[in-house]
Backbone as CSV, one residue per row, in Angstrom:
resi,resn,N_x,N_y,N_z,CA_x,CA_y,CA_z,C_x,C_y,C_z
1,MET,1.094,-1.219,0.109,-0.394,0.041,0.229,0.538,1.460,0.168
2,THR,0.266,2.520,-0.974,1.671,3.419,-0.848,0.640,4.466,-0.452
3,THR,0.949,5.736,0.165,0.405,6.558,0.537,0.498,7.829,-0.325
4,VAL,-0.145,8.865,-0.311,-0.098,10.483,-1.509,1.077,10.637,-2.148
5,ASP,2.002,10.220,-1.412,3.451,10.490,-1.469,4.438,9.430,-2.920
6,ASN,3.707,8.549,-2.782,3.952,7.223,-3.531,4.815,6.731,-2.583
7,ASN,4.794,6.532,-1.349,6.044,5.931,-0.369,4.623,4.911,0.259
8,SER,5.976,3.272,0.395,5.549,2.335,1.236,4.522,3.276,2.420
9,HIS,3.847,2.683,2.961,3.611,2.730,4.633,5.426,2.786,5.384
10,LEU,6.068,1.037,5.200,7.041,1.018,6.271,8.064,1.548,5.497
11,ASP,8.197,1.964,4.897,9.426,2.823,4.215,9.366,4.026,4.809
12,ASN,8.595,5.007,4.653,7.883,6.148,5.062,7.984,6.508,6.707
13,ASN,8.737,7.133,6.911,9.522,7.438,8.402,8.306,7.928,8.769
14,ASP,7.666,8.478,8.134,6.493,9.771,8.674,5.669,8.854,9.252
15,TYR,4.819,7.432,8.943,4.684,6.398,9.051,4.774,5.387,9.989
16,TYR,5.765,5.302,10.410,6.338,3.748,10.818,7.007,4.436,11.727
17,ASP,7.233,4.292,13.377,8.163,4.608,13.873,8.052,3.608,15.237
18,GLU,9.450,2.642,15.153,9.270,1.678,15.847,9.601,1.692,16.884
19,ASP,9.445,3.211,17.497,10.234,3.961,19.454,8.118,3.856,19.483
20,ASP,7.479,3.983,18.912,5.946,4.265,19.156,5.117,3.738,20.008
21,VAL,4.625,4.022,21.306,4.418,2.818,21.981,2.864,2.378,22.184
22,ASP,2.653,0.809,22.256,1.093,0.809,21.843,0.895,0.674,22.753
23,ILE,-0.188,1.997,22.112,-1.052,2.268,23.102,-2.492,1.079,23.295
24,TRP,-3.286,0.821,24.017,-4.336,-0.195,24.239,-5.650,0.620,23.805
25,SER,-6.857,0.544,23.577,-7.841,1.199,24.000,-8.554,0.896,25.212
26,PRO,-9.159,0.920,25.604,-10.002,0.522,26.979,-10.338,-0.457,26.816
27,SER,-11.396,-1.529,25.715,-12.199,-2.530,25.097,-11.180,-3.925,24.493
28,ARG,-9.676,-2.909,24.421,-8.419,-3.700,24.297,-7.200,-4.694,25.524
29,ILE,-7.881,-3.419,26.313,-7.572,-3.704,28.252,-8.535,-4.965,28.226
30,ALA,-9.940,-4.094,28.172,-10.871,-5.579,28.417,-10.641,-6.589,28.030
31,ASP,-9.954,-7.270,27.141,-9.969,-8.230,26.311,-9.323,-8.735,26.839
32,ALA,-7.489,-8.114,27.028,-6.928,-8.920,27.988,-7.190,-8.909,29.035
33,ILE,-7.778,-8.588,30.141,-7.230,-8.876,31.219,-8.883,-10.021,31.139
34,PHE,-9.429,-9.899,30.464,-10.608,-11.421,30.425,-9.744,-12.653,30.206
35,ASN,-8.963,-12.853,28.777,-8.118,-13.439,28.364,-7.150,-14.353,29.630
36,ASP,-6.277,-12.574,29.684,-5.416,-13.101,31.423,-6.443,-13.976,32.152
37,LEU,-7.277,-13.960,33.085,-7.941,-14.386,33.752,-8.799,-15.622,33.265
38,MET,-9.226,-16.001,31.982,-9.567,-17.367,32.165,-8.275,-18.253,31.387
39,GLU,-7.021,-17.617,31.506,-6.671,-18.399,31.131,-5.908,-18.735,32.143
40,ASN,-4.909,-18.077,32.898,-4.523,-17.740,34.184,-5.065,-18.643,35.262
41,GLY,-6.624,-18.197,35.552,-7.190,-18.483,36.583,-7.772,-20.171,36.163
42,TYR,-7.155,-20.740,36.149,-7.622,-21.872,35.937,-6.904,-22.973,36.903
43,ASP,-7.477,-23.521,37.454,-7.203,-24.276,38.399,-7.450,-25.660,37.883
44,ASP,-5.796,-26.682,37.780,-5.368,-28.037,37.175,-6.291,-28.871,38.711
45,ILE,-6.349,-28.736,39.608,-6.785,-29.323,40.423,-8.433,-29.934,40.989
46,SER,-9.141,-27.890,40.540,-10.538,-28.930,40.280,-10.827,-28.494,39.155
47,LYS,-10.543,-28.489,38.342,-10.029,-28.911,36.380,-11.663,-27.440,36.013
48,SER,-11.091,-26.024,37.027,-11.986,-25.545,36.429,-11.704,-23.474,36.546
49,ASN,-11.931,-22.662,36.392,-11.252,-21.712,36.261,-12.018,-20.381,37.759
50,LYS,-11.296,-20.172,38.680,-11.097,-19.805,39.518,-12.509,-18.779,39.795
51,TYR,-12.337,-17.989,38.500,-12.966,-16.714,38.096,-14.538,-17.071,38.589
52,ILE,-14.270,-17.934,37.576,-15.960,-18.811,37.238,-16.682,-19.007,38.312
53,ILE,-15.960,-19.938,39.017,-16.381,-20.105,39.798,-16.753,-19.010,41.071
54,GLN,-15.818,-18.230,41.471,-16.262,-17.077,41.860,-17.413,-16.488,41.846
55,ILE,-17.944,-16.213,40.682,-18.855,-15.715,40.063,-19.865,-16.387,40.414
56,ILE,-19.950,-17.898,40.621,-20.767,-18.833,40.324,-21.236,-18.666,41.856
57,LYS,-20.678,-18.140,42.968,-20.877,-18.212,44.328,-21.577,-17.595,44.578
58,LYS,-20.474,-16.263,44.307,-21.081,-14.788,44.583,-22.144,-14.130,44.117
59,PHE,-22.613,-14.850,42.653,-24.120,-14.056,42.070,-24.852,-13.651,42.978
60,ARG,-25.629,-14.373,43.461,-26.405,-14.100,44.411,-26.172,-13.003,45.129
61,TYR,-25.627,-12.892,46.282,-25.313,-11.396,46.801,-24.411,-10.185,46.416
62,ILE,-24.950,-10.492,45.387,-24.137,-9.211,44.001,-25.623,-8.615,43.282
63,ARG,-25.824,-9.742,42.677,-26.900,-9.262,42.160,-28.321,-8.735,43.855
64,ILE,-28.195,-8.705,44.840,-29.029,-8.369,46.096,-28.112,-6.993,47.058
65,LYS,-27.184,-7.575,46.255,-26.204,-5.480,46.279,-25.605,-5.688,48.030
66,LEU,-25.258,-6.882,48.158,-24.762,-6.752,49.480,-23.174,-6.116,49.925
67,GLU,-23.065,-5.564,50.377,-21.983,-4.679,50.131,-20.363,-5.089,50.713
68,GLU,-20.848,-6.019,51.512,-19.304,-6.374,51.906,-18.959,-7.578,50.706
69,ILE,-19.207,-8.173,49.807,-18.727,-8.748,48.896,-18.120,-8.052,48.026
70,HIS,-16.813,-8.616,47.180,-17.077,-8.173,46.218,-16.285,-9.053,45.444
71,PHE,-16.303,-8.782,43.447,-15.672,-9.451,42.497,-13.667,-9.667,43.374
72,GLU,-12.773,-10.567,43.627,-11.590,-10.415,43.839,-10.900,-10.812,42.315
73,ILE,-10.057,-9.781,42.019,-9.277,-10.074,40.742,-7.894,-10.314,41.187
74,SER,-6.663,-11.259,41.153,-5.403,-11.318,41.475,-4.986,-10.492,40.701
75,PHE,-3.214,-10.379,41.187,-2.327,-9.280,40.692,-1.881,-10.561,39.621
76,LYS,-1.189,-11.886,40.107,-0.789,-12.633,38.992,-1.724,-13.528,38.191
77,ASP,-2.605,-13.190,38.232,-2.740,-14.075,37.132,-3.360,-13.218,35.825
78,LEU,-2.678,-11.705,36.114,-2.485,-10.572,35.024,-1.064,-10.657,34.644
79,ASN,-1.093,-10.583,33.384,0.091,-11.054,32.451,0.730,-9.513,32.065
80,ASN,2.483,-9.424,32.652,3.050,-8.239,32.316,2.597,-7.742,31.201
81,ASP,2.504,-7.269,30.109,1.877,-7.073,29.094,0.216,-5.893,29.696
82,THR,-0.896,-6.514,29.892,-1.783,-5.848,30.006,-1.478,-5.385,31.886
83,LEU,-0.506,-5.562,32.350,-0.391,-4.825,33.692,0.607,-3.281,33.245
84,ASP,1.505,-3.654,32.450,2.055,-2.428,31.511,0.498,-1.426,31.043
85,GLN,-0.391,-1.855,30.094,-1.045,-1.334,29.816,-1.777,-0.630,31.081
86,ILE,-2.303,-1.784,32.365,-2.848,-0.883,32.800,-2.706,-0.026,33.792
87,THR,-1.086,0.360,34.360,-0.145,1.155,34.636,-0.309,2.587,33.586
88,GLY,-0.114,2.266,32.535,-0.376,3.354,31.618,-1.414,4.037,31.342
89,TYR,-2.620,3.397,31.645,-4.218,4.085,31.530,-4.566,4.698,32.665
90,THR,-3.924,4.227,34.262,-4.012,4.677,35.176,-2.803,5.940,35.361
91,ILE,-2.144,6.165,34.165,-0.617,7.433,34.934,-1.267,8.957,35.645
92,ASP,-1.775,8.686,35.027,-2.288,9.903,35.632,-3.271,10.869,36.846
93,CYS,-3.742,9.736,37.227,-4.221,9.327,38.281,-3.404,9.518,39.222
94,GLU,-3.364,9.895,40.276,-3.305,10.624,41.491,-2.987,9.362,42.860
95,THR,-4.328,8.881,43.143,-4.358,8.404,44.357,-5.147,6.898,43.303
96,ALA,-5.572,5.672,44.467,-5.682,4.456,44.622,-7.134,4.809,43.935
97,GLU,-7.609,5.610,44.112,-9.464,5.530,44.145,-9.283,6.277,42.874
98,ASP,-8.557,6.482,42.361,-8.922,7.418,40.881,-8.758,6.910,39.990
99,LYS,-7.593,5.380,40.361,-7.257,4.340,39.881,-8.294,3.373,39.543
100,TYR,-8.884,3.200,40.702,-10.198,2.197,40.789,-11.468,2.960,39.704
101,ALA,-11.290,3.987,39.649,-12.824,5.048,39.146,-12.500,5.101,37.629
102,ARG,-11.348,4.840,37.188,-10.875,4.865,35.787,-10.665,3.645,35.229
103,LEU,-10.343,2.612,36.139,-10.445,0.813,35.405,-11.934,0.353,36.029
104,ASP,-13.417,1.349,36.421,-14.225,0.727,36.900,-14.982,-0.219,35.766
105,GLY,-15.308,0.647,34.711,-15.936,0.210,33.638,-15.144,-0.908,33.146
106,ILE,-13.938,-0.744,32.966,-13.429,-1.860,32.143,-13.581,-3.213,32.995
107,ILE,-13.494,-2.908,34.566,-13.410,-4.196,35.254,-14.831,-4.735,34.890
108,ALA,-15.924,-3.911,35.529,-17.134,-4.570,34.994,-17.573,-4.795,34.498
109,GLU,-17.185,-4.635,32.535,-17.056,-5.049,31.443,-16.818,-6.380,31.879
110,VAL,-15.418,-6.799,32.184,-14.362,-8.020,32.009,-15.481,-8.841,33.121
111,ILE,-15.996,-8.561,34.569,-17.008,-8.958,35.411,-18.000,-10.316,34.555
112,ALA,-18.836,-8.837,33.383,-19.955,-8.919,32.805,-19.784,-10.171,31.670
113,ARG,-18.613,-10.388,31.298,-18.335,-11.617,30.436,-17.873,-12.458,30.811
114,ILE,-17.059,-12.629,32.410,-17.186,-13.773,33.291,-18.336,-14.623,33.693
115,LEU,-19.376,-13.390,33.518,-20.672,-14.256,34.112,-20.854,-14.625,33.006
116,LYS,-20.900,-14.066,32.034,-21.979,-14.973,31.007,-20.982,-16.076,30.281
117,GLN,-19.627,-16.599,30.993,-19.621,-18.656,30.749,-19.988,-18.849,31.868
118,ALA,-20.363,-17.750,33.152,-20.913,-18.709,34.101,-22.406,-18.635,34.198
119,GLU,-23.136,-18.527,32.930,-24.487,-18.183,32.912,-25.257,-20.085,32.911
120,PRO,-24.862,-20.225,32.266,-25.736,-22.347,32.251,-25.462,-22.565,33.842
121,ALA,-24.153,-22.404,34.527,-24.651,-22.922,35.707,-25.503,-22.804,36.649
122,ILE,-25.434,-20.670,36.867,-26.128,-19.957,37.349,-27.353,-20.573,37.325
123,LEU,-27.862,-19.986,35.861,-29.416,-20.057,35.746,-29.952,-22.202,36.049
124,SER,-28.961,-22.873,35.559,-29.303,-24.564,35.744,-29.215,-24.641,37.802
125,SER,-29.176,-23.705,38.131,-29.215,-23.732,39.717,-30.248,-23.340,40.332
126,TYR,-31.434,-22.682,39.906,-32.782,-22.362,40.192,-33.875,-23.784,39.320
127,THR,-34.587,-24.097,40.077,-35.724,-25.029,39.829,-37.130,-24.869,38.872
128,ASP,-37.529,-23.602,40.023,-38.178,-22.562,39.738,-38.238,-21.572,38.413
129,GLU,-39.222,-22.017,37.458,-39.060,-21.453,36.067,-38.779,-19.564,36.195
130,SER,-39.687,-19.021,36.888,-40.064,-17.734,36.982,-38.155,-16.900,38.315
131,ARG,-37.940,-17.899,39.241,-36.291,-17.526,39.159,-35.700,-17.594,38.694
132,ARG,-35.836,-18.884,37.630,-34.682,-18.659,36.880,-34.982,-17.340,36.098
133,LEU,-36.031,-16.837,35.143,-36.263,-16.209,34.491,-35.399,-14.238,35.049
134,TRP,-35.902,-14.126,36.835,-35.824,-13.578,36.851,-33.960,-13.687,37.670
135,ALA,-33.500,-14.108,37.733,-31.710,-14.339,37.686,-30.524,-14.186,36.244
136,LYS,-31.769,-14.249,35.230,-31.314,-14.039,33.393,-31.716,-12.478,33.255
137,VAL,-32.931,-11.974,34.103,-32.523,-10.475,34.326,-31.494,-10.133,34.709
138,ALA,-31.003,-10.924,36.037,-30.025,-9.992,36.954,-28.399,-10.301,36.091
139,LEU,-28.596,-11.248,35.496,-27.395,-11.536,35.035,-27.251,-10.427,33.626
140,ASN,-28.001,-9.647,33.472,-27.982,-8.983,31.488,-27.341,-7.138,32.654
141,GLU,-28.470,-7.211,33.860,-28.337,-5.794,35.150,-26.869,-5.775,35.030
142,VAL,-25.690,-6.773,35.382,-24.821,-7.288,36.467,-23.672,-5.613,36.189
143,ARG,-23.559,-5.107,35.241,-22.466,-4.200,34.888,-22.907,-2.609,36.273
144,GLU,-23.997,-2.224,35.856,-24.623,-1.296,37.093,-24.738,-1.910,38.105
145,VAL,-24.897,-2.859,38.866,-24.933,-3.582,40.168,-23.208,-4.362,40.286
146,ILE,-22.497,-4.553,39.475,-20.998,-4.840,40.076,-20.275,-3.008,39.714
147,SER,-20.695,-2.044,39.469,-19.292,-1.051,39.843,-19.145,-0.992,41.155
148,TYR,-18.118,-0.679,40.953,-17.163,-0.326,42.357,-17.263,-1.389,43.559
149,ARG,-17.009,-3.018,43.365,-17.564,-4.179,44.047,-17.064,-5.021,43.278
150,TRP,-15.617,-4.418,43.368,-14.416,-5.429,42.922,-13.218,-5.243,43.562
151,LYS,-12.089,-5.971,43.065,-10.898,-5.273,43.851,-10.048,-6.133,43.490
152,LEU,-8.660,-5.510,42.862,-7.306,-5.923,43.330,-6.831,-6.742,44.056
153,VAL,-6.285,-8.176,44.527,-5.758,-8.440,45.276,-4.134,-8.758,45.240
154,GLY,-3.446,-9.174,46.197,-2.336,-9.887,46.303,-0.893,-8.921,44.840
155,GLY,-1.584,-7.751,45.225,-0.170,-6.318,44.871,-1.109,-4.802,44.841
156,ASN,-0.116,-4.078,44.610,-0.358,-2.601,44.799,-0.909,-1.872,43.575
157,ILE,-1.858,-1.158,43.462,-2.746,-0.228,42.390,-1.284,0.643,42.666
158,ASN,-1.132,0.753,42.838,-0.090,2.335,43.210,1.470,2.524,42.386
159,ASN,1.388,0.498,42.197,3.037,-0.118,41.940,3.878,0.362,42.451
160,GLU,3.472,0.697,43.928,4.909,0.722,45.136,5.305,-0.485,45.456
C-alpha cells in the first residue's frame, strides 16, 4: 500500500516509527484482562476456572447488592503486558481511588464477560422457572450492580 506521496508505509518514516508505544484502547485492555483471567485462573486440581467459580458463588450476593461482597482479581493472574497497559491507562491518576474509578468500567465489563461464561451453571441452579427468569434479568444487569464492587488483590494498584 502506498501513501499520497507514493511511498510505502514501511518505507516512510512519517508513518512508521519503531519507538511508538502500543497504547491499548479500554476495550482491548478489557479483552486482555478477560483472556488473562480465563487462562491464568484455571485450577488444575479442580479442573475449573477460579473466577467462574467465584462469580457463581457470589452472584446471589452481588445481585442483592450486599456491601461486603467484592469480586476479587489477583494481580498474579494478569500478564506483564496487561499490567503495563493498566499502569499506562491510569498513569495520570493520583490516588488508588482515582485508579479504581478509571478502571471501573473496564473491570465491570470483564466481570460481565466472566458471568456470561458462568450463566449456564447459574441458571441451572434454579429449579423454579420464575426464579430462573429473574436470574436471567439480573445477569443482564450486572454491569450496573458490579460497579465498584471489585478489588485487585495480591499486589498494589499504585505499583509501590
